[in-house]
C-alpha positions as CSV (number, residue, x, y, z in Angstrom):
1,M,92.9,-58.6,-169.7
2,K,93.7,-59.6,-173.3
3,T,95.9,-58.7,-176.2
4,V,94.5,-56.7,-179.1
5,K,95.7,-56.4,-182.7
6,T,95.6,-52.8,-183.9
7,A,94.6,-51.7,-187.4
8,R,98.2,-51.3,-188.3
9,G,98.9,-54.9,-187.2
10,R,100.7,-54.2,-183.9
11,I,99.7,-56.3,-180.9
12,M,98.9,-54.4,-177.7
13,D,98.6,-55.9,-174.2
14,M,95.7,-54.0,-172.6
15,S,96.5,-55.1,-169.0
16,A,100.1,-53.8,-169.4
17,L,98.8,-50.5,-170.8
18,A,96.3,-50.1,-167.9
19,A,99.0,-50.9,-165.3
20,K,101.4,-48.4,-166.9
21,N,98.9,-45.6,-166.8
22,E,96.9,-46.3,-163.7
23,K,97.9,-43.1,-161.9
24,T,97.2,-40.8,-164.8
25,R,94.0,-38.8,-164.9
26,A,91.2,-40.4,-166.8
27,V,89.6,-38.5,-169.7
28,S,86.1,-37.9,-168.5
29,N,84.0,-35.4,-166.6
30,L,84.8,-37.2,-163.3
31,N,87.8,-36.6,-161.1
32,M,89.2,-40.1,-161.3
33,N,92.4,-41.7,-162.3
34,A,92.6,-44.8,-164.6
35,R,92.7,-47.1,-161.6
36,G,89.3,-45.8,-160.3
37,D,90.5,-43.6,-157.4
38,I,88.8,-40.3,-156.9
39,I,91.5,-37.6,-157.1
40,D,91.7,-33.9,-156.5
41,N,92.9,-31.2,-159.0
42,R,96.5,-32.0,-158.4
43,G,96.2,-35.7,-158.9
44,N,96.4,-36.7,-155.2
45,V,94.1,-39.6,-154.2
46,E,91.2,-38.5,-152.0
47,I,89.1,-41.7,-151.9
48,P,90.8,-45.0,-152.9
49,R,89.2,-47.5,-155.2
50,E,88.9,-50.1,-152.5
51,K,86.7,-47.9,-150.3
52,I,84.4,-47.1,-153.2
53,Q,84.0,-50.8,-153.9
54,K,83.2,-51.6,-150.3
55,E,80.5,-49.0,-150.1
56,F,79.0,-50.2,-153.4
57,Y,78.8,-53.8,-152.2
58,K,77.4,-52.8,-148.8
59,K,74.4,-51.3,-150.6
60,N,74.0,-53.7,-153.6
61,A,75.3,-57.2,-152.5
62,P,72.8,-59.7,-151.2
63,S,73.0,-60.3,-147.4
64,E,75.0,-63.3,-146.2
65,K,72.4,-64.2,-143.6
66,E,69.9,-65.3,-146.2
67,T,70.1,-69.1,-146.7
68,I,68.6,-70.9,-149.6
69,S,67.8,-74.7,-149.4
70,I,68.1,-76.8,-152.5
71,K,66.1,-79.6,-150.9
72,A,62.5,-80.1,-152.0
73,E,60.1,-78.2,-149.7
74,E,57.6,-80.2,-147.7
75,T,54.1,-79.9,-149.1
76,K,51.8,-78.0,-146.7
77,T,48.1,-78.3,-146.6
78,E,46.9,-76.5,-149.7
79,K,44.1,-74.0,-149.4
80,K,41.4,-74.2,-152.0
81,T,40.8,-71.0,-153.7
82,V,37.5,-70.2,-155.3
83,V,37.8,-68.5,-158.7
84,E,34.9,-66.1,-159.3
85,P,33.9,-65.5,-162.9
86,P,34.7,-62.0,-164.1
87,K,32.0,-59.4,-163.7
88,P,30.6,-58.1,-167.0
89,T,31.6,-54.6,-167.8
90,A,30.0,-52.1,-170.0
91,K,32.0,-51.8,-173.2
92,K,32.7,-48.4,-174.5
93,Q,31.2,-47.8,-177.9
94,T,33.8,-46.1,-180.1
95,T,32.6,-44.4,-183.2
96,T,34.7,-44.8,-186.2
97,P,35.3,-41.6,-188.1
98,E,33.5,-41.3,-191.4
99,V,35.7,-42.0,-194.4
100,T,35.5,-39.3,-196.9
101,E,37.0,-38.7,-200.3
102,V,40.1,-36.5,-200.2
103,G,41.2,-36.4,-203.8
104,R,40.3,-37.7,-207.2
105,T,42.9,-37.8,-210.1
106,A,42.2,-38.9,-213.7
107,R,44.8,-41.3,-215.0
108,T,45.4,-43.2,-218.3
109,R,46.6,-46.8,-218.5
110,D,49.2,-48.0,-221.0
111,D,46.4,-49.5,-223.2
112,G,44.7,-46.1,-223.4
113,T,41.8,-46.7,-221.1
114,Q,41.1,-44.0,-218.5
115,Y,40.3,-44.4,-214.8
116,F,40.1,-42.3,-211.6
117,E,42.4,-42.8,-208.7
118,V,40.5,-41.9,-205.6
119,E,42.2,-41.2,-202.2
120,Y,40.2,-41.4,-199.0
121,S,40.7,-39.8,-195.6
122,D,41.9,-43.0,-193.9
123,G,44.8,-43.2,-196.5
124,S,43.3,-45.9,-198.7
125,M,43.2,-45.7,-202.5
126,Q,40.8,-47.0,-205.0
127,D,40.8,-47.2,-208.9
128,I,37.4,-46.5,-210.5
129,D,36.9,-47.2,-214.2
130,S,35.4,-44.3,-216.1
């Protein structure tokens, strides 16, 4: 692993720390030790880490029988495909909701002129001189 410098300036070797505590119970809701073995309530190893890894790779690793060639593939006779134009579809007509006035507030500018601040149902605002 690597060495880490702590907030107090001490240097820790993470791999040495993991090796020192590999048989201690991990802090989690799983019954595992720090090494990755599944353990019972007394700390005895029930399923070793190696067996867990083998089962994982049996299910998730690609098969070894599959071969991939890096050579250029031979060109085969190409089939011509006819592309048909898309069929026209009826468009749905959506009705836009009618915008109505929600509120009107009388305001005064710094120069003393008055105006109305109008708020609409779609959230927009408009200033109307009085």
